[in-house]
N, C-alpha and C positions, 0 to 999 in steps of 0.2 A: 212394884212388887216389894214386899217387906224384905228387909235386909237378911234376916235369918232364913226366910224361905228361899231366897235367891241363893244363899250360901249352901243350903241343904240340897237344892236341886242341882247346883253346879257340882258339888262333891259327889252326889249320887251318880250323876252322869259320868264323871271321871272315874269313879270306882268301877262302874260297869265297863267302860272302855279299857281300863287297866286289866281287869280280869279277862276280858276278851283277848287282849294281847297275850296274857300269860297262857291262856288255853290254846290260842293259835300257835304258840311256840311248840306245843306238842304235836300239832297237825302239820305245820310247815317246818320240818326239821332244819332246813337250810337257813332259815331266818330266825332261829331261836334267840340268839344274842341280840339281834336288832329289835325283836319284839319285846324282849324282857327290858331292854334299855328304854324303849318307848313307854312301856308300862311304868317304869320308875320315874320317868320325866314328869308324869302327872303329879307325883308327890311334890316335886319342886314347884310346880305351877300352883298347887293349892297352898303351899307355904308362902309363896310370894304374894298371892292374892288375899289370903285370909289370916296369915300369921302362923307362928310356930305351934300354938296349942291346937288349932284346927288341923294344921298339917300333920302333927303327931297323931291325932285321933284318926285322920284319914289314912295314914300309913298303917296303923294297927288294924283298922277295919279292912283295909285292902289285903293285908297278909292273911287275916282270918278268913275272909271271903274266898281268897285264892286257895287256901287249904281245903275249904269245903267244896269248891267248884272245879278247880283246875285238875285235869286228869294226871299230870305228872307233878308230883309233890317236890321233886328235886328242883324243878324250874321255879316253883314258888319260893324255895329257900334261896335260890340264886337272885330272884327278884327282891327278896327281903334284904339281902346283903347290898344290892344296888340302891334300894330305897333308903336303907339306913345310912349309906354313904352320903346320899343327898341331904338327908335330915341333918347329919353332922356338919356338912359344909355350909348349909344354909344357917345353922345355928352359929357356926364359927364366924361367918361373914357379919351376922348381926352383932355378935359379941365384939368384933374388931372394928365396928363402925366408927369409933371415936379416935382411932389411931391415925397417924399420918399415912398418906397414900402409899408411899414406897414401903414403909414398915408394914402396913396392912397386907400388901400383896405378898411380901416375903413370908410373913407368918402364915398367911392364908394357904400358900402353896405347901408350906411345911405341914400344916394341919391336914391338908388333903392327902398327902402321901403317907403321913403317919396313920390317919384313919384307915386308909386302904390297906396298908401293910399290917395293921393290927388284926384285920379280918383275913387277909390273904396268906400271910406266913403260917399261921396255925393250920389253915386249910391245906397248904402244901405239905406240912409235916405230918399231920394226923390222918389225912385222907389221900396219902400218896398213891395208894392202890387204885383209886378211882381215876387217876390221871391217865395211866397207861394200861388199865385193865388188869391189875393184880401184880404187875412187875415192880420190883424195887428200882428206884431211880439212882443213878450215879450222882455224886455231888456236882459234876459239871452240868449234867442234864437238869438238875434241880436249880442251879444258878441260871441256866438258860430260860427255864420256865418262869423264874422270878423276874428276870429282865423283860421277858415277853409280857408279863403281867403289868409291869411299870409302863410299858409302851401302850398296852391296852387301856390302862387308866388314863393316860394322857389323851388318847383318842376319845374315850368315853366322856371325859371332862370337857373337852373342846366341843363335842357334839351337844352336850347339855347346855353349855354356854351359848352355842349358836341357836339352839331351839328356843331358849329363853329370850335372847336378844332379838332374833329376827322372825322366827316362825310364830311364836306365841304372841308377840306384839301385833302382828298382822291379824291373827285370828281374834285376839282380845278386842281389837277395835271394832270388829263386827259383832261380837257377842254382847258387849256392854254398851 
């Protein structure tokens, strides 16, 4: 199979799976975060398989198609934030590729938390009413939600690393 054709078919299949995950998040409300995270993991897979340019195009196409097809647009925006986080960390990893291992790990974790908090803190401040349904949050409650977000980021990031290192490598061996 021609390389470009293989890439197009692969990306098309993954966009379809990603949009299905976004749409299922509206149907299966108890697994919404899991399904949105799974949808965003496809962005990382495409970046690692075909590079940043293809991954960036995949991400944009995925968000646009999600806006057209998915019934709950708020979930598409949540997916867009998760996917953007993955694009940023994959770009940071590639940029830091020439550093020493310990220096790279330290800077990489700093970039991860900085990228997350640049998206998360404005959401906490400006969309405070969405969190508890129109009620104002006390500073202690706001700090608790911020800490919960940091813990959720750690879990999300570990899940992403596990999927890339273990799950995708097994599936990849069967696909290619």
